[in-house]
FISEFI-673713 format. One record per residue (C-alpha): residue in one letter; residue number from 1; x, y, z. Coordinates in steps of 0.5 Angstrom, whole numbers, plus 2048, in hexadecimal, padded with zeros to 3 digits. Example, Ala and Ser with C-alpha at 12.3 -4.5 7.8 and 13.67 -1.06 7.14 Angstrom:
<atoms>
a, 1, 819, 7F7, 810
s, 2, 81B, 7FE, 80E
</atoms>
This chain:
<atoms>
x, 1, 800, 800, 800
x, 2, 803, 806, 7FD
x, 3, 803, 80E, 802
x, 4, 7FD, 811, 7FD
x, 5, 7F9, 80A, 7FF
x, 6, 7FA, 80A, 806
x, 7, 7F9, 811, 806
x, 8, 7F1, 810, 806
x, 9, 7F1, 80A, 80A
x, 10, 7ED, 80C, 811
x, 11, 7F2, 80E, 817
x, 12, 7F0, 806, 81A
x, 13, 7F2, 803, 814
x, 14, 7F6, 806, 812
x, 15, 7FA, 805, 819
x, 16, 7F7, 7FE, 818
x, 17, 7FA, 7FD, 812
x, 18, 802, 7FF, 815
x, 19, 801, 7FA, 81B
x, 20, 800, 7F5, 815
x, 21, 805, 7F6, 80F
x, 22, 809, 7FC, 811
x, 23, 810, 7FB, 814
x, 24, 810, 7FD, 81B
x, 25, 817, 800, 81B
x, 26, 818, 805, 823
x, 27, 813, 809, 827
x, 28, 816, 810, 82B
x, 29, 813, 813, 830
x, 30, 812, 81D, 82F
x, 31, 80F, 81F, 834
x, 32, 809, 81C, 837
x, 33, 809, 818, 831
x, 34, 80A, 811, 82E
x, 35, 80B, 811, 828
x, 36, 80C, 80A, 823
x, 37, 810, 809, 81C
x, 38, 80D, 804, 816
x, 39, 811, 803, 80F
x, 40, 80A, 801, 80A
x, 41, 80C, 801, 803
x, 42, 80E, 808, 800
x, 43, 80E, 80C, 807
x, 44, 80E, 80D, 80D
x, 45, 80A, 80D, 813
x, 46, 80A, 811, 81B
x, 47, 804, 80E, 81F
x, 48, 803, 813, 825
x, 49, 801, 811, 82B
x, 50, 800, 815, 833
x, 51, 805, 812, 837
x, 52, 803, 80B, 83A
x, 53, 7FC, 80C, 836
x, 54, 7FA, 806, 82F
x, 55, 7F6, 80C, 82C
x, 56, 7F9, 80F, 827
x, 57, 7F9, 816, 826
x, 58, 7FC, 816, 81F
x, 59, 7FF, 814, 819
x, 60, 804, 818, 816
x, 61, 807, 815, 80F
x, 62, 80C, 817, 80B
x, 63, 812, 814, 806
x, 64, 818, 819, 807
x, 65, 81E, 816, 809
x, 66, 81E, 81C, 80F
x, 67, 819, 819, 812
x, 68, 81C, 814, 815
x, 69, 822, 818, 818
x, 70, 81F, 817, 81F
x, 71, 81F, 80F, 81F
x, 72, 826, 80E, 81C
x, 73, 829, 80C, 822
x, 74, 822, 808, 824
x, 75, 821, 803, 81E
x, 76, 821, 7FD, 81D
x, 77, 821, 7FB, 817
x, 78, 81E, 7F2, 815
x, 79, 824, 7EE, 816
x, 80, 823, 7EB, 80E
x, 81, 824, 7F2, 80C
</atoms>
């Protein structure tokens, strides 16, 4: 699924798609938020949640690798790469 198609999905379906098909790369904290980074197809998705809560506030999508700067020291690549 590419970025254009993913953007058209409601956020609940986006979250489900990330859990099922996305590659979890890293997690970080910013202020009182927990951010989880996923790679899927031709884009990255960053889930924003209030720290220690399950409810997703929003999902930030990007394609430019500059968006990865805050994660570079935490990214775990799959072993098969």
